[in-house]
DRENPA-531904 format. One record per residue (C-alpha): residue in one letter; x, y, z. Coordinates in nm, 2 decimals. Layout:
BEGIN
> A;X;Y;Z
...
This chain:
BEGIN
> X;-6.30;2.48;-12.26
> X;-6.59;2.73;-12.28
> X;-6.50;3.08;-12.36
> X;-6.74;3.36;-12.26
> X;-6.49;3.64;-12.32
> X;-6.58;3.90;-12.58
> X;-6.32;3.92;-12.86
> X;-6.46;4.25;-12.97
> X;-6.59;4.34;-13.31
> X;-6.40;4.30;-13.63
> X;-6.45;4.50;-13.95
> X;-6.70;4.27;-14.11
> X;-6.91;4.28;-13.79
> X;-7.00;4.65;-13.84
> X;-7.31;4.73;-14.04
> X;-7.42;5.08;-14.15
> X;-7.67;5.24;-13.91
> X;-7.60;4.98;-13.63
> X;-7.68;5.12;-13.29
> X;-7.45;5.00;-13.01
> X;-7.52;5.04;-12.64
> X;-7.19;5.04;-12.46
> X;-7.15;4.86;-12.12
> X;-7.07;4.99;-11.78
> X;-7.22;5.33;-11.69
> X;-6.97;5.53;-11.48
> X;-7.04;5.76;-11.19
> X;-6.78;6.04;-11.19
> X;-6.63;6.11;-10.85
> X;-6.41;6.37;-10.69
> X;-6.15;6.10;-10.67
> X;-6.15;6.07;-11.05
> X;-6.10;6.44;-11.08
> X;-5.81;6.43;-10.83
> X;-5.64;6.14;-11.01
> X;-5.68;6.33;-11.34
> X;-5.51;6.63;-11.19
> X;-5.23;6.41;-11.05
> X;-5.17;6.27;-11.40
> X;-5.16;6.59;-11.59
> X;-5.13;6.88;-11.35
> X;-5.39;7.09;-11.53
> X;-5.43;7.44;-11.38
> X;-5.72;7.59;-11.56
> X;-5.91;7.78;-11.29
> X;-6.27;7.71;-11.38
> X;-6.21;7.33;-11.34
> X;-5.98;7.37;-11.04
> X;-6.18;7.58;-10.79
> X;-6.55;7.56;-10.68
> X;-6.53;7.92;-10.56
> X;-6.39;8.04;-10.89
> X;-6.66;7.85;-11.08
> X;-6.94;7.99;-10.86
> X;-6.81;8.35;-10.93
> X;-6.86;8.26;-11.30
> X;-7.22;8.15;-11.25
> X;-7.17;7.77;-11.22
> X;-7.27;7.56;-10.92
> X;-6.92;7.44;-10.87
> X;-6.61;7.34;-11.07
> X;-6.71;7.13;-11.37
> X;-6.53;6.81;-11.45
> X;-6.25;6.88;-11.70
> X;-6.38;6.86;-12.06
> X;-6.11;6.61;-12.16
> X;-6.18;6.38;-11.87
> X;-6.54;6.37;-11.99
> X;-6.42;6.29;-12.34
> X;-6.19;6.01;-12.23
> X;-6.45;5.85;-12.01
> X;-6.71;5.84;-12.29
> X;-6.44;5.73;-12.53
> X;-6.34;5.45;-12.29
> X;-6.69;5.31;-12.29
> X;-6.68;5.27;-12.67
> X;-6.35;5.08;-12.69
> X;-6.46;4.72;-12.62
> X;-6.72;4.74;-12.90
> X;-6.55;4.98;-13.15
> X;-6.17;4.96;-13.13
> X;-6.07;4.65;-12.94
> X;-5.94;4.51;-13.26
> X;-5.82;4.84;-13.41
> X;-5.48;4.89;-13.56
> X;-5.51;5.27;-13.53
> X;-5.75;5.54;-13.42
> X;-5.73;5.76;-13.73
> X;-5.91;6.08;-13.64
> X;-6.19;6.29;-13.48
> X;-6.44;6.54;-13.61
> X;-6.76;6.72;-13.52
> X;-6.71;6.69;-13.15
> X;-6.94;6.91;-12.94
> X;-6.95;6.95;-12.56
> X;-7.30;7.01;-12.44
> X;-7.42;6.99;-12.07
> X;-7.14;7.02;-11.82
> X;-7.05;6.73;-11.60
> X;-7.01;6.75;-11.22
> X;-6.89;6.49;-10.96
> X;-7.18;6.26;-10.89
> X;-7.31;6.25;-11.25
> X;-7.33;5.91;-11.41
> X;-7.22;5.88;-11.78
> X;-7.32;5.62;-12.03
> X;-7.25;5.60;-12.40
> X;-7.40;5.48;-12.73
> X;-7.26;5.47;-13.09
> X;-7.40;5.46;-13.43
> X;-7.21;5.33;-13.73
> X;-7.22;5.61;-14.00
> X;-6.96;5.47;-14.25
> X;-6.76;5.16;-14.35
> X;-6.49;5.12;-14.61
> X;-6.26;4.83;-14.67
> X;-5.90;4.92;-14.72
> X;-5.71;4.83;-15.04
> X;-5.52;4.54;-14.88
> X;-5.84;4.36;-14.80
> X;-5.70;4.28;-14.45
> X;-5.86;4.58;-14.27
> X;-6.13;4.84;-14.30
> X;-6.21;5.18;-14.17
> X;-6.52;5.22;-13.95
> X;-6.68;5.56;-13.88
> X;-6.90;5.60;-13.57
> X;-7.08;5.88;-13.40
> X;-7.06;5.83;-13.02
> X;-7.28;6.01;-12.77
> X;-7.23;6.04;-12.40
> X;-7.53;6.11;-12.17
> X;-7.58;6.18;-11.80
> X;-7.83;6.01;-11.57
> X;-8.10;6.25;-11.68
> X;-8.06;6.15;-12.04
> X;-7.90;6.49;-12.13
> X;-7.62;6.48;-12.39
> X;-7.29;6.58;-12.25
> X;-7.08;6.51;-12.55
> X;-7.10;6.37;-12.90
> X;-6.83;6.32;-13.16
> X;-6.73;6.13;-13.47
> X;-6.42;5.91;-13.49
> X;-6.29;5.67;-13.75
> X;-6.08;5.36;-13.68
> X;-5.88;5.11;-13.88
> X;-6.01;4.77;-13.77
> X;-5.87;4.42;-13.85
> X;-6.09;4.17;-14.04
> X;-6.15;3.84;-13.87
> X;-6.17;3.67;-14.22
> X;-5.96;3.83;-14.49
> X;-6.17;3.66;-14.75
> X;-6.50;3.81;-14.63
> X;-6.66;4.02;-14.90
> X;-6.61;4.40;-14.88
> X;-6.93;4.60;-14.79
> X;-7.04;4.88;-15.01
> X;-6.82;5.17;-14.92
> X;-6.99;5.46;-14.74
> X;-6.77;5.75;-14.62
> X;-6.97;6.02;-14.43
> X;-6.93;6.39;-14.51
> X;-6.81;6.57;-14.21
> X;-6.79;6.95;-14.14
> X;-6.45;7.11;-14.13
> X;-6.55;7.30;-13.81
> X;-6.83;7.29;-13.56
> X;-7.04;7.60;-13.64
> X;-7.06;7.87;-13.37
> X;-7.44;7.86;-13.36
> X;-7.41;7.50;-13.23
> X;-7.19;7.58;-12.94
> X;-7.35;7.58;-12.60
> X;-7.22;7.77;-12.30
> X;-7.17;7.55;-11.99
> X;-7.48;7.61;-11.78
> X;-7.52;7.98;-11.67
> X;-7.15;8.06;-11.74
> X;-7.10;8.44;-11.70
> X;-6.75;8.59;-11.73
> X;-6.84;8.91;-11.55
> X;-6.70;8.76;-11.23
> X;-6.39;8.61;-11.39
> X;-6.07;8.70;-11.20
> X;-5.77;8.71;-11.43
> X;-5.51;8.72;-11.15
> X;-5.65;8.41;-11.00
> X;-5.67;8.25;-11.34
> X;-5.30;8.32;-11.40
> X;-5.29;8.55;-11.70
> X;-5.42;8.90;-11.80
> X;-5.44;8.80;-12.17
> X;-5.80;8.76;-12.28
> X;-5.98;8.70;-12.61
> X;-5.91;9.05;-12.74
> X;-5.53;9.00;-12.70
> X;-5.49;8.71;-12.94
> X;-5.45;8.75;-13.32
> X;-5.53;8.51;-13.60
> X;-5.21;8.35;-13.72
> X;-5.04;8.40;-13.38
> X;-4.82;8.10;-13.27
> X;-4.75;8.03;-12.91
> X;-4.47;7.80;-12.78
> X;-4.60;7.65;-12.46
> X;-4.24;7.57;-12.36
> X;-4.17;7.31;-12.10
> X;-4.21;6.94;-12.16
> X;-4.33;6.62;-11.99
> X;-4.18;6.28;-12.02
> X;-4.44;6.00;-12.05
> X;-4.39;5.72;-11.79
> X;-4.51;5.36;-11.85
> X;-4.70;5.34;-11.53
> X;-4.87;5.67;-11.57
> X;-5.00;5.62;-11.92
> X;-5.14;5.28;-11.82
> X;-5.29;5.43;-11.51
> X;-5.46;5.70;-11.71
> X;-5.60;5.45;-11.96
> X;-5.73;5.24;-11.68
> X;-5.89;5.55;-11.53
> X;-6.10;5.57;-11.85
> X;-6.18;5.20;-11.85
> X;-6.02;5.18;-12.19
> X;-5.95;4.81;-12.26
> X;-5.74;4.84;-12.58
> X;-5.47;4.57;-12.56
> X;-5.21;4.78;-12.73
> X;-5.18;5.00;-12.43
> X;-5.12;4.73;-12.17
> X;-4.98;4.40;-12.29
> X;-4.60;4.43;-12.32
> X;-4.57;4.05;-12.39
> X;-4.80;4.07;-12.70
> X;-4.64;4.40;-12.80
> X;-4.30;4.23;-12.85
> X;-4.44;4.07;-13.16
> X;-4.56;4.40;-13.32
> X;-4.37;4.62;-13.56
> X;-4.32;4.87;-13.27
> X;-4.22;4.61;-13.01
> X;-4.37;4.82;-12.73
> X;-4.69;4.93;-12.58
> X;-4.84;5.23;-12.75
> X;-4.96;5.53;-12.54
> X;-5.33;5.60;-12.56
> X;-5.37;5.91;-12.79
> X;-5.59;6.08;-12.55
> X;-5.31;6.08;-12.30
> X;-5.11;6.29;-12.54
> X;-5.41;6.53;-12.59
> X;-5.45;6.58;-12.22
> X;-5.07;6.65;-12.17
> X;-5.08;6.90;-12.46
> X;-5.38;7.07;-12.32
> X;-5.21;7.10;-11.98
> X;-4.89;7.24;-12.13
> X;-5.10;7.50;-12.32
> X;-5.18;7.67;-11.99
> X;-4.85;7.85;-12.05
> X;-4.98;8.10;-12.30
> X;-5.35;8.02;-12.29
> X;-5.43;8.02;-11.92
> X;-5.77;8.18;-11.98
> X;-5.89;7.91;-12.23
> X;-6.14;7.83;-11.96
> X;-6.34;7.55;-12.14
> X;-6.33;7.35;-12.46
> X;-6.65;7.40;-12.66
> X;-6.57;7.17;-12.96
> X;-6.31;6.96;-13.13
> X;-6.33;7.04;-13.50
> X;-6.09;6.77;-13.60
> X;-5.77;6.59;-13.50
> X;-5.51;6.33;-13.60
> X;-5.27;6.11;-13.41
> X;-4.99;6.17;-13.66
> X;-4.75;5.91;-13.51
> X;-4.74;5.68;-13.21
> X;-4.59;5.78;-12.87
> X;-4.41;5.54;-12.63
> X;-4.31;5.55;-12.27
> X;-3.98;5.75;-12.23
> X;-4.08;6.00;-12.50
> X;-4.11;6.37;-12.40
> X;-4.40;6.57;-12.51
> X;-4.38;6.94;-12.61
> X;-4.65;7.15;-12.76
> X;-4.73;7.47;-12.95
> X;-5.06;7.63;-13.06
> X;-5.17;7.85;-13.35
> X;-5.48;8.08;-13.34
> X;-5.68;7.98;-13.65
> X;-5.98;8.21;-13.60
> X;-6.15;8.42;-13.34
> X;-6.52;8.51;-13.32
> X;-6.75;8.69;-13.07
> X;-7.04;8.47;-12.95
> X;-7.38;8.59;-13.07
> X;-7.55;8.79;-12.80
> X;-7.26;8.79;-12.56
> X;-7.00;9.06;-12.49
> X;-6.83;8.88;-12.21
> X;-6.70;8.56;-12.38
> X;-6.55;8.50;-12.72
> X;-6.44;8.18;-12.91
> X;-6.09;8.10;-13.03
> X;-6.03;7.83;-13.28
> X;-5.69;7.68;-13.20
> X;-5.46;7.43;-13.35
> X;-5.24;7.26;-13.10
> X;-4.95;7.05;-13.22
> X;-4.76;6.81;-12.99
> X;-4.41;6.69;-13.07
> X;-4.20;6.42;-12.91
> X;-3.84;6.48;-12.80
> X;-3.84;6.81;-12.98
> X;-3.89;7.15;-12.81
> X;-4.13;7.37;-13.00
> X;-3.95;7.70;-13.03
> X;-3.92;7.63;-13.40
> X;-4.29;7.53;-13.43
> X;-4.23;7.18;-13.59
> X;-4.50;7.14;-13.84
> X;-4.48;7.04;-14.21
> X;-4.17;6.96;-14.41
> X;-4.11;7.13;-14.74
> X;-4.28;6.84;-14.93
> X;-4.59;6.89;-14.71
> X;-4.53;6.58;-14.50
> X;-4.55;6.60;-14.12
> X;-4.24;6.69;-13.93
> X;-4.10;6.36;-13.79
> X;-4.14;6.48;-13.44
> X;-4.51;6.56;-13.46
> X;-4.74;6.31;-13.28
> X;-5.07;6.51;-13.25
> X;-5.24;6.78;-13.46
> X;-5.56;6.89;-13.29
> X;-5.81;7.16;-13.41
> X;-6.05;7.28;-13.14
> X;-6.25;7.57;-13.02
> X;-6.22;7.72;-12.67
> X;-6.42;7.98;-12.49
> X;-6.23;8.28;-12.33
> X;-6.34;8.59;-12.14
> X;-6.32;8.92;-12.32
> X;-6.20;9.27;-12.21
> X;-6.51;9.41;-12.38
> X;-6.72;9.38;-12.06
> X;-6.48;9.58;-11.86
> X;-6.57;9.34;-11.57
> X;-6.31;9.07;-11.57
> X;-6.14;9.13;-11.24
> X;-5.76;9.16;-11.20
């Protein structure tokens, strides 16, 4: 029997500086946006209302930043992580040109690091992936690293190269979405009067509420992004794994945490960068996600008095409300409930302009 199916790349298939063109460009539609809202219930005003966005200088409501991230990520899965054991982390993620319904996204990746693990059965692959629109403009680029199986455990180990990555995305690299202008921002319509000036470094916010992950919903979300990783779909194969169940796509957790963060961060109008992140532990259908955030830093944007940047750390926990801010145990290990630890930078209107409407 002939077999024309792609089995994906294994660790020994990746070579430093390889350039990979990922298949299937994707035109983003209003239907995609509606389904994303149905899955997560996100209420951030800039992405919810064309009229609100126009008052802030944009042509209409941009596509949610995380929907863009997931769509670009999904393009990369068949080539990068189809044979992955775990997606280990993210760094140096920058959102560039905003995306609107009707835009077509494509993705490429470059291998920037490879390192065989001590067991000799797997290796870690580092890639920088870039998403572009139909005009060739970069909408998103980021680094991620993945633990990938070897096809042949006897294959020789490549020379280890681990890239140096910045701890944070520098403010001077952050681009405002289009002609974004917060002078027309309406705090009552956005759902909160708390703006950039009202947050303090070190402040912790319990987002309260929780959301239980359903099997059908996490698979629907993953299909929305055309993410083909088998671990999210194949229950029969999952019976033979150490978990015995399908694993929820980590991005599904990120989007739920972001949506929960509306309660306490309603004016976090757009994500400018993801500085780093870890999927600390797997999540499964039936688990309930809670989240809390900490303000790590705050900075005015050079040349702007209407918008500031907040560096946030959002932690998601499963089956554990976050009133006690589950974090690290006394020995420095992660609290057993923690499933996500995400460091990112958002843009928020400031009181300084005196123009944000109530």
